[in-house]
KEDO-806862 format. One record per residue: residue in three letters; x, y negated, z of N, C-alpha, C in turn. Coordinates in steps of 0.001 Angstrom, whole numbers, plus 500000, padded with zeros to 6 digits. Last residue first. Layout:
REM KEDO-806862
ALAXYZXYZXYZ...
This chain:
REM KEDO-806862
ASP467474805817579874466901806728580869465378806763580751VAL469554805788577211468305805208577686467650806212578605VAL472959805238576983471918806204577255470691805483577779THR475842804865575196474661804134575637473513805124575786LEU479191805386575709477919806043575455476767805207576040ASP481893804547574052481100803988575125479669804466574898ALA484712806469573227483311806171572940482634805636574201ALA487921806935571635487070806553572753485652806267572311CYS490873808519570977489532808305570454488588808061571636VAL494181808000570423493170807896571490491834807621570794LEU496753810148569041495700809143568948494836809147570203ASN498402812275568247499019811036568736498035809868568666LYS496612813679565353497242813712566685497837812348567055GLY495108813616563059496547813533562933497312813538564245ALA492473814118563326492832812882562606494335812678562524THR492256816302564931492071816514563504492436815289562674LYS492680815028567448493586816072566952493487816215565432ALA490524813301567677491891812761567687492881813764567123LYS488461815189567714488524814191566636489922813587566530TYR489003816459570108489100817221568847489215816282567650LEU488399814315571788489756814855571759489977815639570465LEU485694814100571318486550812983570949488015813427570891ASP484841816524572410484628816266570983485525815137570487ASP485535816046575081486187817153574354486017816961572852ALA483797813968575706485231813742575798486009814802575007GLU481369815370575354481672814202574539483173813909574525LYS481578817291577372481553817716575977481891816557575043VAL481435815613579612482634816437579389482714816885577934MET478845814586579216479997813689579218481296814459578951ASN477281816853579458477248816083578207478472815175578101ARG477699817633582083478242818481581012478250817765579665ILE476275815672583454477739815706583531478320816492582367LYS473540814291581476474134815230582426475665815184582381TYR470942812003581356472264812366580807473019813169581866SER468708811131582625468529811770581327469833812204580669ASN469568809843584972468872811145585064468796811874583732CYS472930808548584511471491808404584727470855809788584694PRO476050806798584521475266808016584756473793807707585038ILE477273805027581970476648804765583276475737805952583546VAL480322806152580432478873806089580503478441805613581888SER482907807155578188482453806287579290480929806192579244ALA485582809240577158484135808983577166483777808145578391LEU488293809952575181487849809127576318486371808812576179GLY490791812112574339489376811855574139488832811152575377VAL494044811994572988493145811693574114491713811504573607SER497219813511572535495951813095571955494951812975573104VAL500720812699572787499475813239573328498288812724572503THR504114813786572123503001812836572000501757813495572594LEU507594814290572367506265814612572902505287813464572667THR509217813935569173509165813825570628507733814117571071LYS508905813966566480509987814770567020510170814604568545SER506993812619564872507629811929566000508883812601566501PRO505418813642562864506720813070562489507522812562563680LEU506158817000563992506342815907563031505165814956563120SER507901818959566048506623818240566005506807816990565119LEU510361819955566368509573820538565288508183819890565170GLU511411818625568601511972818326567274511164818916566123ASN510760817238571091509951818301570472510232818218568983CYS511971815699574061512233816221572716511236817316572339ILE510548812973575583510749814424575710510865815023574319ASN510353810237576313511221810679575206511585812157575331LEU508999808684578036509711809834578607510682810428577602GLN507643806939576455508929806490576971509693807591577699LYS505250808259576093506184808151574951507576807793575437LEU504106807785578576504470809165578206505441809182577010GLN503623805069578375504625805522579344505044806963579044GLU501637805085576397502904804386576146503987804872577100VAL499604806465577704500168807013576470501523806383576173ILE499086804646579800499579806000580083500263806590578857ALA498118802463578374499331802303579188499956803670579516ASN495815803598577309496874803144576401498190802945577153ILE494379804019579691494825805159578888495931804758577922ILE493881801345580523494641802271581364495225803410580529ILE492358800408578378493607799715578744494493800648579559THR490180802143578529491044802174577345492368801500577631ALA488941801359580911489586802678580829490543802767579643GLN487910798854580188488902798955581263489674800280581175GLU486121799645578150487200798687577884488306798790578918SER484366801383579526485179801868578415486367800941578129ASN484553800798583139483888800875581840484879801270580751THR484452802172586266485390801735585216484707801888583869ASN483552803559588532483326802108588411484313801501587418GLY486094806110588402484801805590588820484748804070588744TYR487767808013586212487825806679586778486406806196587109VAL489633810926585731488319810377586034488517809016586693LEU491400812976583443491395811809584317489975811331584507VAL493065816029582728491827815250582764491970814119583769PHE495110817905580393494895817205581659493597816394581574GLU496511820830578992495466819817578941495227819224580345GLU498017823063578694498689821780578494497686820627578424GLY496131824926580921497262824974579976497989823660579903GLY493714822696582219494010824054581749495151824031580760PHE493569820391583605492320820939583093492499822370582632ARG494869819030586377495242819888585261493984820628584827ALA493876815641587072493904817079587356494390817817586132CYS493385812625588803493984813308587652494096814782588041ILE490934810209589778491566811516589957492260811907588654ASP489366807571591656490156808049590524490697809448590833SER488241806513593919487321806858592820488040807370591581PRO490322805776595563489539806963595937488607807432594817ARG493076804830593342491863804541594112491162805823594518LYS495178805754591747495468805335593112494211805116593970THR496266806859589169495063807290589896495272807013591381TYR498623806471587875497464805721587382496149806178588033GLN500535808159588816500757806731589017499537805893588650LYS499722810624587902499489810308589316499660808808589587LEU500716810615585300499282810490585523498966810092586953VAL503448811085585767503005809820585184501522809591585480ALA503371813680586759503918812615587602503515811244587069ALA502431815101584542501595814988585747502064813842586640VAL504683814925582882503413814318582475502526814090583693GLN506496816433584380506764815018584104505505814271583683LYS505292818965584369505521818272585640505736816780585423LEU505399819597581662504089819471582317504224818706583637CYS508202819809581355507448818792580619506092818547581282GLU508732822017582865509306820748583295508568819586582599ASP507502823975581307506996823689582651507493822322583158GLY509183823871579071507768823537578938507144823199580292GLN511517824806580129511480823421579672510025822954579499GLN510626827389580580511114826598581694511102825112581355HIS510020828401578081508926828090578990509390827246580189GLY511892826971575313511656827933576377510606827462577378TYR512223825419573084513116825170574221512929826137575401THR510444826422571128511759825890570756512717825858571936ASP508118827232572388508838828200571561510252827750571246ASN507358824845573680507646826048574447508493827028573659LEU506973823192571437507950822809572469508343824029573283LEU504912824550570147506195824401569473507298824045570485LYS502917824211572040503408825567571754504755825508571041PHE502365821506571868503061821999573059503600823424572861ASP501255819721569986502260820738569592503056821274570779ASP500388817249572368500451817667570960501578818676570738LEU498569817718575216499943817532574723500022818104573307ASP495579815969575842496198817208575390497578816921574827ILE493284814704578082494582814476577447495217815800577102LEU490179813264578502490875814539578329492143814265577537ALA488656811025580733489590811203579611490201812593579642LEU485839809185581682486528810482581755487411810648580519SER484231806711583665485026807064582481485788808361582727LEU481269805085584570482212806161584874482931806544583589PRO479592802175585895480143802984584804481154804006585315MET476837802180588251478176801764587859478701802667586734ASN474559802469589949474452801951588571475769801384588087LEU474699803764592303475045802344592329475000801689590958ARG473999806371591624473280805710592710473485804190592681LYS475914806902589677474490806883589311473694806130590367CYS478231806899591186478057805877590143476606805780589686ARG477710809127592840477933807793593417477694806702592376ASN477484811209590987476334810868591834476477809466592443TRP480107811176589948478954810992589070477740810529589882GLU481563811879592162481714810519591629480569810175590673GLN480686814568592487480555813588593574480609812158593042GLU481410815695590040480002815692590446479749814641591542LEU484177815357590147483408814684589104481937814632589474PHE484871817017592307485079815566592406484234814830591376SER484307819567591293483562819080592476483692817562592602ASP486096819677589099484655819902588908483851819319590074PHE488610819291590348488088818315589390486595818443589226TYR488897821645591746488684820416592502488138819321591579GLY489195823437589563488121823611590529487832822333591295ARG491538822585588289490254822468587602489089822563588590ASN493668820842590716493346821882589743491933821692589190PHE495731817903591184494549818727591448494306819741590336ILE499328818368591015498127817535590957496932818452591138ASP501568819966590820501332819252592075500261818185591946THR502167821663588724502246820214588475502037819374589729LEU501992824333589815503112823889588966503239822371588962GLY499690824638591401501002824999591930502164824475591119ASP497228822252591881497864823123590897499310823376591305ILE495271822216594811496403821661594080496959822703593101ASN493416823194596540492918822530595322494024821942594457ALA494366824068598881493770825090598015493325824507596674LEU495177821695599953496194822719599733495676823825598821LYS492862820294600472493639819976599266494654821061598931GLN492016821053602966491365821648601814492162821406600536VAL493605819409604565493746820867604647493193821534603396GLU492597816943603780494017817228603575494278818724603621GLU489947817159604666490227817084603218491690817409602915GLU490216817054607390489703818279606782490030818318605286ALA491104814406607560491966815498608053491532816834607446LEU488850813118606573490133812989605851491088814089606271LYS486981813757608542486809814290607195488080814195606371ARG487973812340610775487883813803610817487790814384609419GLU487779809696609793489063810234610248489037811755610268THR485008809355609217486019809376608150487312810027608587ILE482658809163610503483462810355610796484593810497609771ASN480596806825611893481700806955610954482575808143611375GLN477162807511612297478488807457612933479571807667611892HIS474043806318612577475036806635611558476423806424612183THR470893807234613944472250806732614130473132807181612972ILE467636806563614628468518807039613555469894806404613768VAL464951807401616599466265806768616606467125807400615527TYR461585806834616407462657807714615931463971806941615853TYR458538807073618359459548806339617609460709807280617318PHE455077807380619103456388808005618866457265807095618021ASP452944805965621645453471806058620277454812806754620240THR452080805368624139451335806412623411451872806665622021SER455063804767625625453619804570625840452888805696625105TYR457149806335623501457039805116624314455574804762624415LYS459089809149622823457747808599622990457792807407623929PHE461449809907620216461110809666621614459731809022621667PRO463534811955618017462309811233618383462271810888619875VAL466483811530616044465826812132617215464613811303617592VAL468886812027613648467521811514613852466896812268615022ARG472081811152612501471278811934613446469927811231613602MET474644811283610090473327810760610469472670811723611455MET477923810446609640477060811482610174475761810830610617PHE479939809520606830479117809206607978478309810439608392TRP483024808654605291481981809626605553481224809202606799ARG484927807022602791484213806953604054483189808074604101LYS487714805660601157486878806840601360486233806741602741GLU488008802618599400488090803345600669487170804549600674ASP487562801171597119488889801076597735489071801965598959ASP484943801531596336485999801668595322487376801791595969SER483540803538599025483626802331598232484719802533597191HIS481529806367599936482797805775599509482590804424598832CYS480098808082601773479640806729601435480880805922601020PRO478996811473602228480014810494601809479381809158601488TYR477472812890605208477405812463603815478541811487603503GLU475712815095607304476999814451607000477001814100605526LEU472879815134609366473376815121607993474724814441607937TYR470182816348611266471599816029611242472078816129609800PHE467293815988613329467869816151611990469300815646612002ALA465075817699615630466044816661615274466574816951613865GLU462970819528615721463204818645616852464130817482616532GLN460646819886613007461902820210613660462190819142614707GLU458126819085612566458498820368611996459854820826612502ALA457036816638613239457272817614614306457550819016613770ASN457023814688611395455904815611611353456034816750612362ILE459482813489611940458246812731612173457035813649612231VAL461179815538611081461171815161612492459876814410612814ALA460599815563608359460427816793609129460389816514610626ASN461323812989607604459906813353607596459645814635608388ILE464102813290607806463408812345608683461919812682608756GLY464550815237605764464906815489607168464178814590608131LYS463674813988603422463057815240603854463322815497605349LEU465442811782603372463997811580603397463285812835603921ALA467949813045603183467631812209604340466129812041604489ARG467728814282600676467892815096601879467546814326603147GLU467482811995599041466421813007599069466508813863600323GLY469891810682599485468644810023599831467493811004599935ILE471591812627598394471704812297599823470416811613600285GLU470897812647595680470682813843596487470701813529597984ASP469323810395593747470342810453594785470034811628595717GLY467430809869591805468265811056591661469368811202592673ASN465725807884592332466794807575591380467775808724591218ASP464202808920594341463583808801593010464593808480591936ALA466013808576596467465673809921596006465076809904594603ALA465931805785596736467195806451596382466927807846595824LYS463249805517597474463751804847596270465045805476595802LYS463246806926599888462475807424598756462935806803597448CYS464848805290601493465288806654601199464548807204599973THR463174803017601555464534802917601027465069804292600636PHE460913804032602795460809803548601417462191803461600761LEU461973804569605319461524805677604492461388805254603040TYR462454801994606288463576802895606090463188804066605174ASN461405798953605345460885800281605636461954801299605286GLU461726795587606619462187796723605837461525798021606286LYS461243793515608232460318793671607108460662794881606256GLU463298793445609994461993793812610547460929793952609457TRP465462792472608535465348793931608729463964794324609241ALA466432790206607264465005790372607431464671791846607672GLY469188790723607247468695789529607902467197789602608166CYS470959792763606533469665793099607113469058791897607826SER472866792816603526472536792189604807471115792517605252CYS474677794224601896473277794633602022472762794116603365ASP477461794025601595476577793266600702475141793784600719ASN478888795178603638478701795954602410477630795338601501GLU478864793552605821480173793884605241480049794615603911GLU476152793529606456476794792305605990478116792585605307GLY475759796184607321475019795650606192475691794419605600PHE477450796279609521477735797161608389477009796638607153ASN476205794440611258477556794171610740477858795007609492GLN473761795733611808473789794413611180475150794136610535TRP474671798047613085473899798144611848473949796828611082GLY475937796896615320476701797722614387476008797876613055LYS473828795715616668474816794861616009475663795628615003ASN470824797655615927471860797116616808472859796296615990ILE467327797193615298468660797567614829469667796996615826PHE463884798103615372465067797639616098466318798055615335VAL461928798855613674461497798029614804462671797558615638MET461146799553610374462262799334611297461822798402612421GLU458740801961609418459073800546609602460163800400610657GLY457832804509609175459133804213608605459574802777608783GLU455592805221610482455407804778609096456733804440608422LYS456451805770613022456017806900612204455837806518610736ASN459283803474613320458037804086613776457629805191612818ILE462835803439614028461690803285613138460450803880613805VAL465875801961614866464699802657615380463547802377614439VAL469339802361614264468067801775613860466949802620614468VAL472776801828614620471557802376615227470345801603614699GLN476001802765613894474898801937613437473606802605613931GLU478565802994616442477589803593615551476553802551615103PRO479915801551618360480418801503616987479458802115615979MET478093799623620763478344800932620153478897800773618746THR477337797200621716478761797564621880479106798859621162ASP474622797127621396475427796316620488476914796599620621LEU473707798619623541473610799190622187474466798430621197VAL474182796732625602474833798054625616474844798643624210LEU472472794687624837473908794425624892474690795734624907LYS470004796011625134470434795566623814471941795301623776LEU469944796420627904469982797577626999470467797168625613PHE469823793734628776470934794603629202471081795781628233LEU467401792910627718468643792274627268469830793150627592LYS465678794617629124465697794634627667467014794031627134ASP466217793962631866466414795317631365466539795356629845ASP467935791617633372466904791675632350467100792979631616LEU468698792214636786469042792354635386467802792266634508MET468665789867639454468007790994638775468431791001637289
Protein backbone atom coordinates (compact mmCIF):
# COMPACT_ATOMS: atom_id res chain seq x y z
CA UNK A 1 0.00 0.00 0.00
CA UNK A 2 1.22 3.49 -0.83
CA UNK A 3 1.63 6.05 1.91
CA UNK A 4 -0.62 8.70 0.35
CA UNK A 5 0.97 11.68 2.14
CA UNK A 6 4.52 10.59 1.38
CA UNK A 7 3.61 9.77 -2.22
CA UNK A 8 2.04 13.20 -2.75
CA UNK A 9 5.01 14.97 -1.17
CA UNK A 10 7.45 13.12 -3.43
CA UNK A 11 5.36 14.11 -6.45
CA UNK A 12 5.33 17.77 -5.41
CA UNK A 13 9.07 17.70 -4.71
CA UNK A 14 9.75 16.72 -8.33
CA UNK A 15 8.05 19.87 -9.63
CA UNK A 16 10.35 22.68 -10.85
CA UNK A 17 7.84 25.24 -9.57
CA UNK A 18 8.13 26.58 -6.04
CA UNK A 19 4.99 25.59 -4.12
CA UNK A 20 3.77 26.87 -0.76
CA UNK A 21 0.44 26.33 0.96
CA UNK A 22 -0.89 28.91 3.42
CA UNK A 23 -3.98 29.12 5.62
CA UNK A 24 -6.39 32.06 5.87
CA UNK A 25 -4.05 33.83 8.31
CA UNK A 26 -1.14 33.58 5.87
CA UNK A 27 0.77 30.97 7.88
CA UNK A 28 2.82 28.58 5.75
CA UNK A 29 1.68 24.98 6.31
CA UNK A 30 3.61 23.28 3.49
CA UNK A 31 6.46 23.96 1.05
CA UNK A 32 7.91 21.68 -1.60
CA UNK A 33 11.57 20.98 -2.35
CA UNK A 34 11.59 23.55 -5.14
CA UNK A 35 10.66 26.27 -2.65
CA UNK A 36 13.30 25.08 -0.19
CA UNK A 37 16.00 24.96 -2.86
CA UNK A 38 15.19 28.41 -4.23
CA UNK A 39 15.42 29.90 -0.74
CA UNK A 40 18.79 28.29 -0.07
CA UNK A 41 20.20 29.33 -3.45
CA UNK A 42 19.16 32.96 -2.89
CA UNK A 43 20.30 33.39 0.73
CA UNK A 44 16.78 33.25 2.16
CA UNK A 45 16.70 29.74 3.55
CA UNK A 46 13.31 28.47 4.70
CA UNK A 47 14.68 26.18 7.39
CA UNK A 48 12.02 27.39 9.85
CA UNK A 49 9.37 27.91 7.17
CA UNK A 50 6.57 26.63 9.41
CA UNK A 51 7.09 29.75 11.57
CA UNK A 52 6.83 32.12 8.60
CA UNK A 53 3.78 34.11 7.54
CA UNK A 54 3.58 34.68 3.80
CA UNK A 55 1.18 37.61 4.10
CA UNK A 56 3.44 39.36 6.62
CA UNK A 57 6.35 39.00 4.21
CA UNK A 58 4.33 40.55 1.37
CA UNK A 59 3.11 43.35 3.65
CA UNK A 60 6.66 44.15 4.76
CA UNK A 61 7.74 44.45 1.12
CA UNK A 62 4.69 46.60 0.31
CA UNK A 63 5.39 48.90 3.28
CA UNK A 64 8.91 49.39 1.91
CA UNK A 65 7.45 50.65 -1.36
CA UNK A 66 7.80 47.41 -3.32
CA UNK A 67 5.08 47.50 -5.98
CA UNK A 68 5.29 43.75 -6.61
CA UNK A 69 4.84 42.99 -2.90
CA UNK A 70 1.83 45.31 -2.79
CA UNK A 71 0.19 43.69 -5.81
CA UNK A 72 0.84 40.20 -4.45
CA UNK A 73 -0.63 41.11 -1.06
CA UNK A 74 -3.80 42.55 -2.61
CA UNK A 75 -4.21 39.59 -4.95
CA UNK A 76 -3.77 36.93 -2.27
CA UNK A 77 -6.15 38.73 0.08
CA UNK A 78 -8.72 38.98 -2.72
CA UNK A 79 -8.64 35.18 -3.08
CA UNK A 80 -8.76 34.63 0.69
CA UNK A 81 -11.75 36.96 0.97
CA UNK A 82 -13.47 35.18 -1.95
CA UNK A 83 -13.49 38.38 -4.00
CA UNK A 84 -11.97 36.48 -6.91
CA UNK A 85 -11.50 32.81 -7.71
CA UNK A 86 -7.76 32.94 -8.37
CA UNK A 87 -4.86 35.37 -8.71
CA UNK A 88 -2.13 35.56 -11.36
CA UNK A 89 0.97 37.77 -11.45
CA UNK A 90 4.11 37.93 -13.62
CA UNK A 91 7.03 39.72 -12.02
CA UNK A 92 10.81 40.25 -12.41
CA UNK A 93 13.18 38.83 -9.80
CA UNK A 94 16.61 39.71 -11.23
CA UNK A 95 19.91 39.10 -9.53
CA UNK A 96 23.09 41.06 -10.30
CA UNK A 97 24.24 38.37 -12.73
CA UNK A 98 21.01 36.97 -14.13
CA UNK A 99 17.68 38.16 -15.44
CA UNK A 100 14.77 36.15 -14.06
CA UNK A 101 10.99 36.37 -14.26
CA UNK A 102 8.41 34.35 -12.36
CA UNK A 103 4.71 33.74 -12.62
CA UNK A 104 2.71 33.54 -9.39
CA UNK A 105 -0.62 31.72 -9.18
CA UNK A 106 -2.88 31.58 -6.13
CA UNK A 107 -5.80 29.12 -5.96
CA UNK A 108 -7.91 28.04 -2.97
CA UNK A 109 -9.04 24.60 -1.85
CA UNK A 110 -11.06 23.27 1.06
CA UNK A 111 -9.81 20.53 3.37
CA UNK A 112 -12.26 19.31 5.98
CA UNK A 113 -13.84 22.54 7.21
CA UNK A 114 -10.93 24.89 6.49
CA UNK A 115 -9.75 26.73 3.41
CA UNK A 116 -6.15 26.70 2.24
CA UNK A 117 -4.36 28.48 -0.60
CA UNK A 118 -1.78 27.05 -2.97
CA UNK A 119 0.78 29.59 -4.17
CA UNK A 120 3.07 28.54 -6.99
CA UNK A 121 5.98 30.45 -8.50
CA UNK A 122 7.02 29.27 -11.97
CA UNK A 123 10.21 30.40 -13.70
CA UNK A 124 9.19 31.97 -17.04
CA UNK A 125 12.56 33.54 -17.82
CA UNK A 126 13.01 31.78 -21.16
CA UNK A 127 9.71 33.11 -22.50
CA UNK A 128 10.28 36.63 -21.14
CA UNK A 129 13.78 36.82 -22.61
CA UNK A 130 12.37 35.89 -26.03
CA UNK A 131 9.68 38.57 -25.65
CA UNK A 132 12.32 41.05 -24.52
CA UNK A 133 14.45 40.40 -27.62
CA UNK A 134 11.46 41.22 -29.81
CA UNK A 135 10.69 44.33 -27.78
CA UNK A 136 14.29 45.51 -27.97
CA UNK A 137 13.91 46.13 -31.68
CA UNK A 138 11.60 49.02 -30.82
CA UNK A 139 13.88 50.24 -28.03
CA UNK A 140 17.17 50.55 -29.93
CA UNK A 141 18.51 53.86 -31.19
CA UNK A 142 18.81 53.51 -34.96
CA UNK A 143 22.13 55.34 -35.25
CA UNK A 144 24.18 54.11 -32.29
CA UNK A 145 22.68 50.61 -31.84
CA UNK A 146 22.27 51.11 -28.09
CA UNK A 147 19.05 51.64 -26.14
CA UNK A 148 16.98 54.76 -26.70
CA UNK A 149 15.58 57.24 -24.18
CA UNK A 150 12.24 55.46 -23.88
CA UNK A 151 13.82 52.16 -22.86
CA UNK A 152 16.15 53.94 -20.45
CA UNK A 153 13.17 55.48 -18.63
CA UNK A 154 11.49 52.10 -18.11
CA UNK A 155 14.75 50.33 -17.19
CA UNK A 156 15.70 52.97 -14.62
CA UNK A 157 12.33 52.64 -12.90
CA UNK A 158 12.69 48.86 -12.78
CA UNK A 159 16.24 48.97 -11.42
CA UNK A 160 15.32 51.72 -8.97
CA UNK A 161 12.56 49.54 -7.51
CA UNK A 162 14.88 46.52 -7.29
CA UNK A 163 17.61 48.45 -5.50
CA UNK A 164 15.08 50.04 -3.15
CA UNK A 165 13.61 46.65 -2.30
CA UNK A 166 17.06 45.18 -1.58
CA UNK A 167 18.57 48.35 -0.02
CA UNK A 168 21.34 48.48 -2.63
CA UNK A 169 23.09 51.51 -4.17
CA UNK A 170 22.29 52.74 -7.67
CA UNK A 171 24.50 54.95 -9.83
CA UNK A 172 23.54 57.05 -12.85
CA UNK A 173 25.92 58.93 -15.15
CA UNK A 174 25.12 61.50 -17.84
CA UNK A 175 27.86 61.83 -20.45
CA UNK A 176 27.98 64.76 -22.86
CA UNK A 177 30.41 65.10 -25.78
CA UNK A 178 32.27 68.38 -25.39
CA UNK A 179 32.01 70.85 -28.30
CA UNK A 180 30.19 68.33 -30.46
CA UNK A 181 28.65 71.13 -32.54
CA UNK A 182 32.15 72.27 -33.49
CA UNK A 183 32.98 68.71 -34.58
CA UNK A 184 29.84 68.55 -36.72
CA UNK A 185 30.43 71.97 -38.26
CA UNK A 186 34.11 71.25 -38.96
CA UNK A 187 33.93 67.74 -40.37
CA UNK A 188 30.29 67.33 -41.37
CA UNK A 189 27.36 65.41 -39.96
CA UNK A 190 28.53 62.10 -41.37
CA UNK A 191 31.69 62.32 -39.31
CA UNK A 192 29.60 63.43 -36.34
CA UNK A 193 27.42 60.33 -36.69
CA UNK A 194 30.51 58.13 -36.87
CA UNK A 195 31.76 59.74 -33.66
CA UNK A 196 28.49 58.93 -31.86
CA UNK A 197 28.73 55.31 -33.02
CA UNK A 198 32.28 54.97 -31.70
CA UNK A 199 31.34 56.42 -28.32
CA UNK A 200 28.35 54.08 -28.06
CA UNK A 201 30.55 51.09 -28.87
CA UNK A 202 32.83 51.96 -25.95
CA UNK A 203 29.92 52.39 -23.55
CA UNK A 204 28.53 48.97 -24.47
CA UNK A 205 31.77 47.39 -23.26
CA UNK A 206 31.06 48.69 -19.75
CA UNK A 207 27.46 47.50 -19.40
CA UNK A 208 27.59 43.71 -19.28
CA UNK A 209 25.42 42.87 -16.25
CA UNK A 210 21.61 42.67 -16.31
CA UNK A 211 21.62 45.57 -13.84
CA UNK A 212 23.61 47.84 -16.20
CA UNK A 213 22.50 49.84 -19.22
CA UNK A 214 23.84 52.43 -21.63
CA UNK A 215 21.47 54.50 -23.73
CA UNK A 216 21.39 57.53 -25.97
CA UNK A 217 19.82 60.23 -23.83
CA UNK A 218 19.44 62.70 -26.68
CA UNK A 219 21.64 64.33 -29.33
CA UNK A 220 25.24 63.95 -28.20
CA UNK A 221 24.31 62.98 -24.65
CA UNK A 222 24.47 59.43 -23.27
CA UNK A 223 23.34 57.86 -20.00
CA UNK A 224 24.64 54.92 -17.98
CA UNK A 225 22.90 53.07 -15.14
CA UNK A 226 24.66 50.71 -12.73
CA UNK A 227 22.59 48.74 -10.23
CA UNK A 228 24.10 47.60 -6.93
CA UNK A 229 27.02 49.98 -7.57
CA UNK A 230 28.09 52.69 -5.13
CA UNK A 231 29.73 56.01 -5.93
CA UNK A 232 33.29 54.74 -5.47
CA UNK A 233 32.72 51.74 -7.73
CA UNK A 234 30.92 53.82 -10.36
CA UNK A 235 33.67 56.45 -10.39
CA UNK A 236 36.26 53.79 -11.23
CA UNK A 237 34.13 52.61 -14.15
CA UNK A 238 33.43 56.12 -15.44
CA UNK A 239 37.11 57.11 -15.25
CA UNK A 240 37.98 54.01 -17.29
CA UNK A 241 35.35 54.97 -19.88
CA UNK A 242 36.63 58.54 -20.10
CA UNK A 243 40.18 57.28 -20.59
CA UNK A 244 39.15 54.85 -23.32
CA UNK A 245 37.18 57.58 -25.10
CA UNK A 246 40.31 59.76 -25.08
CA UNK A 247 42.25 56.90 -26.67
CA UNK A 248 39.86 56.98 -29.63
CA UNK A 249 41.73 60.19 -30.52
CA UNK A 250 38.78 61.58 -32.50
CA UNK A 251 39.83 64.89 -34.03
CA UNK A 252 38.02 68.08 -32.99
CA UNK A 253 40.65 70.67 -33.83
CA UNK A 254 38.57 73.72 -32.84
CA UNK A 255 37.91 72.32 -29.36
CA UNK A 256 40.52 73.83 -27.09
CA UNK A 257 42.83 72.91 -25.56
CA UNK A 258 42.63 69.21 -26.39
CA UNK A 259 41.83 69.41 -30.13
CA UNK A 260 40.37 65.91 -29.76
CA UNK A 261 37.06 64.61 -28.51
CA UNK A 262 36.55 64.90 -24.74
CA UNK A 263 33.51 64.32 -22.55
CA UNK A 264 31.98 65.83 -19.44
CA UNK A 265 30.20 63.58 -16.93
CA UNK A 266 27.72 64.04 -14.12
CA UNK A 267 27.60 61.01 -11.83
CA UNK A 268 25.00 60.60 -9.07
CA UNK A 269 24.77 57.65 -6.65
CA UNK A 270 22.12 56.88 -4.05
CA UNK A 271 20.41 54.07 -2.18
CA UNK A 272 16.79 54.47 -3.38
CA UNK A 273 14.18 55.09 -0.70
CA UNK A 274 10.63 56.38 -0.38
CA UNK A 275 11.61 59.98 0.37
CA UNK A 276 13.79 60.31 -2.74
CA UNK A 277 12.40 60.06 -6.26
CA UNK A 278 13.88 58.93 -9.57
CA UNK A 279 13.48 62.40 -11.05
CA UNK A 280 15.62 63.81 -8.21
CA UNK A 281 18.47 61.50 -9.14
CA UNK A 282 18.27 62.36 -12.84
CA UNK A 283 18.22 66.08 -11.99
CA UNK A 284 21.20 65.65 -9.67
CA UNK A 285 23.20 63.94 -12.43
CA UNK A 286 22.19 66.72 -14.85
CA UNK A 287 23.25 69.41 -12.37
CA UNK A 288 26.60 67.67 -11.89
CA UNK A 289 27.04 67.50 -15.66
CA UNK A 290 26.35 71.25 -15.89
CA UNK A 291 28.91 71.80 -13.15
CA UNK A 292 31.50 69.83 -15.13
CA UNK A 293 30.72 71.87 -18.24
CA UNK A 294 30.98 75.26 -16.54
CA UNK A 295 34.19 74.22 -14.77
CA UNK A 296 35.96 73.85 -18.10
CA UNK A 297 34.66 70.58 -19.59
CA UNK A 298 36.62 67.33 -19.85
CA UNK A 299 35.69 66.60 -16.21
CA UNK A 300 33.81 64.06 -14.09
CA UNK A 301 31.71 65.56 -11.29
CA UNK A 302 30.32 62.97 -8.88
CA UNK A 303 28.12 63.03 -5.79
CA UNK A 304 27.21 60.33 -3.29
CA UNK A 305 23.74 61.36 -2.13
CA UNK A 306 22.86 60.65 1.48
CA UNK A 307 19.10 60.52 1.99
CA UNK A 308 17.30 60.06 5.28
CA UNK A 309 14.06 58.16 4.72
